[in-house]
C-alpha positions as CSV (number, residue, x, y, z in Angstrom):
1,M,208.3,113.5,27.2
2,D,204.8,114.3,27.5
3,L,202.5,114.1,30.6
4,G,201.2,110.6,29.9
5,E,204.7,109.3,30.2
6,V,205.6,111.1,33.1
7,A,202.4,109.7,34.7
8,A,203.4,106.1,33.7
9,L,206.9,106.7,35.1
10,I,205.3,107.9,38.4
11,A,203.0,104.9,38.5
12,A,205.9,102.6,37.7
13,V,208.1,104.1,40.5
14,A,205.0,104.0,42.9
15,F,204.6,100.4,41.9
16,A,208.3,99.4,42.5
17,M,208.0,101.1,45.9
18,L,204.9,99.3,46.7
19,V,206.7,96.0,45.7
20,L,209.6,96.8,47.8
21,I,207.5,97.6,50.8
22,L,205.6,94.3,50.5
23,V,208.8,92.3,49.8
24,L,209.7,92.2,53.6
25,P,206.2,91.1,54.9
26,I,205.9,88.6,52.2
27,L,209.4,87.2,53.0
28,R,208.4,87.2,56.7
29,L,205.1,85.4,56.0
30,R,206.9,82.9,53.8
31,H,209.1,82.0,56.8
32,T,205.9,81.9,59.0
33,V,204.3,79.5,56.5
34,D,207.5,77.5,56.4
35,A,207.6,77.3,60.1
36,A,203.8,76.4,60.2
37,T,204.3,73.7,57.5
38,R,207.2,72.1,59.6
39,M,205.0,71.9,62.7
40,I,202.2,70.4,60.8
41,N,204.5,67.8,59.3
42,D,206.0,67.1,62.8
43,L,202.6,66.9,64.2
44,N,201.5,64.4,61.4
45,D,204.6,62.5,62.4
46,R,203.9,62.3,66.1
47,T,200.0,61.8,65.5
48,A,200.3,58.7,63.4
49,P,201.9,56.4,66.2
50,L,199.5,58.1,68.7
51,L,196.5,57.1,66.5
52,G,198.0,53.6,66.3
53,E,198.3,53.3,69.9
54,V,194.7,54.6,70.4
55,N,193.4,52.0,67.8
56,T,195.2,49.2,69.7
57,T,193.8,50.6,73.0
58,V,190.2,50.7,71.6
59,K,190.7,47.1,70.0
60,N,191.8,46.0,73.7
61,V,189.0,47.8,75.2
62,N,186.4,46.1,72.8
63,T,188.1,42.6,73.5
64,A,187.7,43.3,77.3
65,L,184.3,44.4,76.8
66,D,183.4,41.3,74.8
67,Q,184.8,39.3,77.6
68,V,182.8,40.9,80.1
69,Q,179.6,40.5,78.1
70,T,180.4,36.9,78.0
71,S,181.0,36.8,81.6
72,L,177.6,38.6,82.1
73,D,176.0,36.3,80.0
74,G,177.2,33.3,82.0
75,V,176.1,35.2,85.3
76,N,172.7,35.6,83.8
77,L,172.4,32.0,83.1
78,Q,173.4,31.0,86.5
79,L,171.0,33.6,88.0
80,A,168.2,32.0,86.0
81,K,169.2,28.5,87.4
82,V,169.4,29.9,90.8
83,D,165.9,31.6,90.2
84,T,164.5,28.2,89.0
85,M,165.9,26.4,92.1
86,T,164.6,29.2,94.3
87,N,161.2,28.7,92.8
88,H,161.4,24.9,93.4
89,A,162.4,25.4,97.0
90,Q,159.7,27.7,97.5
91,Q,157.1,25.2,96.2
92,I,158.5,22.4,98.3
93,T,158.5,24.7,101.4
94,A,154.8,25.5,100.6
95,N,154.1,21.7,100.1
96,L,155.8,20.8,103.3
97,A,153.8,23.6,105.1
98,N,150.5,22.0,103.6
99,L,151.7,18.6,104.5
100,A,152.6,19.6,108.0
101,A,149.0,21.4,108.3
102,I,147.4,18.1,107.0
103,V,149.3,15.9,109.3
104,S,148.6,18.4,112.3
105,T,144.8,18.4,111.6
106,A,144.9,14.7,111.1
107,A,146.8,13.9,114.2
108,A,145.1,16.7,116.4
109,N,141.6,15.5,115.8
110,P,142.3,12.0,117.2
111,L,144.2,13.4,120.0
112,V,141.4,15.9,120.9
113,K,139.1,13.0,121.0
114,V,141.4,11.0,123.1
115,A,141.9,14.0,125.4
116,A,138.3,14.7,125.6
117,F,137.6,11.1,126.3
118,G,140.3,11.0,129.0
119,Y,138.8,14.1,130.6
120,S,135.3,12.6,130.5
121,V,136.4,9.3,132.0
122,R,138.1,11.4,134.9
123,R,135.1,13.5,135.4
124,A,132.9,10.5,135.4
125,T,135.2,8.7,137.8
126,A,135.3,11.7,140.1
127,A,131.5,12.0,140.1
128,R,131.0,8.3,140.9
129,R,133.5,8.6,143.7
130,R,131.7,11.7,145.0
131,A,128.4,9.9,144.6
132,E,129.8,6.8,146.5
133,T,131.2,9.1,149.2
134,E,127.9,10.9,149.5
135,R,125.9,7.6,149.5
136,E,128.2,6.2,152.3
137,V,127.7,9.6,154.3
138,R,123.9,9.5,153.9
139,D,124.0,5.7,154.8
140,T,126.1,6.6,158.0
141,I,123.8,9.5,158.9
142,K,120.7,7.2,158.4
143,Q,122.3,4.6,160.6
144,R,123.1,7.2,163.4
145,R,119.5,8.4,163.3
146,R,118.1,4.8,163.3
147,S,120.5,3.9,166.3
148,G,119.6,7.2,168.0
149,R,115.9,6.4,167.8
150,R,116.3,2.9,168.9
151,G,118.4,4.0,171.9
152,S,115.8,6.7,172.7
153,H,112.8,4.3,172.7
């Protein structure tokens, strides 16, 4: 046996020891990989129904959102109608206010004239009464003076 064969034998023994040393961690790693594979398969088995339920829930939510959208569209249409009615009511109110102003102006002008005429008539009547009373008083005073002059002569 020469030196090359001894070196090959030592290398073979070292390699065998290395394999023996690595066999235990590899076996343990195999058990870990098997356990991980079982967990992943179990997780897949549990996830599929959950994803189905999530899909169903999402479909239900989308259906509800479509219904809400339809309701909101109806509400928006009703609000547009209410807005139109409000605009019409506002126009009617403005027209009534204008009509009331016109009627008030038309009625007030003759009423003011009638009131002014009535005031003028009262004032003229009062002035005439005063003038008559003053004339009567003057006539009475004149008659007393005349009768006083006649009586003193």
